[in-house]
C-alpha positions in Angstrom: 100.3 91.9 11.9 96.9 92.5 13.5 97.7 90.8 16.6 100.9 92.8 17.1 98.9 96.1 16.4 96.2 95.4 19.1 98.7 95.5 21.8 100.0 98.7 20.6 99.0 102.0 22.2 99.4 105.3 20.5 98.7 108.9 21.6 97.9 111.6 18.9 97.9 115.3 19.6 96.4 117.8 17.0 94.7 121.0 17.6 92.1 120.3 15.1 89.3 117.9 16.6 88.2 116.7 13.0 91.8 115.3 12.6 92.1 113.6 15.9 88.5 112.1 15.3 89.7 110.7 12.0 92.9 109.4 13.3 91.2 107.5 16.1 88.6 106.0 13.7 91.1 105.0 11.2 93.8 103.5 13.6 91.4 101.8 15.9 89.9 100.1 12.8 93.4 99.2 12.0 93.8 97.4 15.4 95.7 100.1 17.4 94.6 101.5 20.8 94.6 105.3 20.4 94.2 108.1 22.9 93.8 111.6 21.3 94.2 115.1 22.5 93.4 118.5 21.0 95.5 120.5 23.5 99.1 120.0 23.9 99.0 120.8 27.6 96.3 118.5 28.4 98.2 115.8 26.4 101.3 116.4 28.6 99.4 116.3 31.7 97.8 112.9 30.8 101.1 111.5 29.3 102.0 108.2 31.1 105.7 107.1 30.9 106.2 103.6 29.5 102.5 103.4 28.4 102.6 104.4 24.7 104.5 102.8 22.0 104.4 105.8 19.6 103.1 109.3 19.9 101.9 111.3 16.8 102.4 115.1 17.2 101.2 117.9 15.0 104.1 120.4 14.6 102.0 123.6 14.4 99.8 123.9 17.5 99.0 127.1 19.6 100.6 127.4 23.1 103.1 124.6 22.5 104.3 123.3 19.3 104.9 119.5 18.6 108.5 119.7 19.1 108.2 121.6 22.4 105.6 119.0 23.4 108.0 116.1 22.4 110.8 117.7 24.4 108.6 117.8 27.6 107.3 114.3 27.1 110.8 113.1 26.7 111.6 114.4 30.2 108.9 111.9 31.6 109.8 109.0 29.2 113.4 109.2 27.4 112.5 106.2 25.2 109.2 107.1 23.8 109.0 107.1 19.9 107.4 110.0 18.0 106.3 110.9 14.6 105.6 114.5 13.7 102.6 115.5 11.4 102.4 118.5 9.5 101.0 120.3 6.6 104.0 122.6 6.2 107.2 121.7 4.4 109.8 120.8 6.9 113.5 121.8 6.6 115.5 118.8 7.9 118.7 120.5 8.5 117.2 123.2 10.8 115.4 120.5 12.7 118.6 118.6 13.2 120.3 121.6 14.4 117.6 122.5 16.8 116.8 119.0 18.0 120.2 116.9 17.3 118.6 113.8 18.8 115.3 114.0 16.9 114.5 111.2 14.7 113.7 113.6 11.7 113.0 110.6 9.5 109.5 110.3 11.1 107.8 113.3 9.7 104.4 112.7 8.1 103.1 115.2 5.7 99.4 116.0 5.6 97.2 115.1 3.9 98.2 111.7 4.5 96.5 108.6 2.8 95.1 106.3 5.7 96.8 103.1 4.4 100.2 105.0 4.0 99.6 106.3 7.6 99.2 102.7 9.1 102.1 101.4 7.1 104.3 104.3 8.4 103.2 103.5 12.0 103.9 99.9 11.6 107.4 100.7 10.1 108.2 102.9 13.0 106.8 100.2 15.6 108.1 97.1 14.2 111.2 97.8 12.1 113.5 97.0 14.9 111.8 93.9 16.1 
C-alpha cells in the first residue's frame, strides 16, 4: 500500500494551523503528498484541476465553509473526491437536501485517531480500484 500512497496527492484545508500542521506531519509520514491551507480562499486560488486525488475540508471555517469551498472546487474539477472534517455533529438528511450529489459518507469527525484517518483516506482512494 505504501507505494500506492506515495503517488497520491492530497489537499487539506482547515482554518486552524495546528490541525493542518499535524495532518501534514501524519499523512506525509504515511506516504502521502500533502498541500495544506489555512484559508479557504487561498486554497481555492491554489487548487489545480486533475492534480489532487482527495481533498480534506473542514466544514466550519470563516469566510467560506467547507461545503461552499467544495462547490467552488467542483467548478474547476468535477471529478475531485472530498472528505469533510468536523468537530460538530452532522445531520446527513439536511446535507443531502442542500448538496444532493455530495458523498455524505465521507465525513470525518474530530478528534480523529491518526491510524483511523489514514485508513479512511485509503478507503476513499482505493476502494474503487
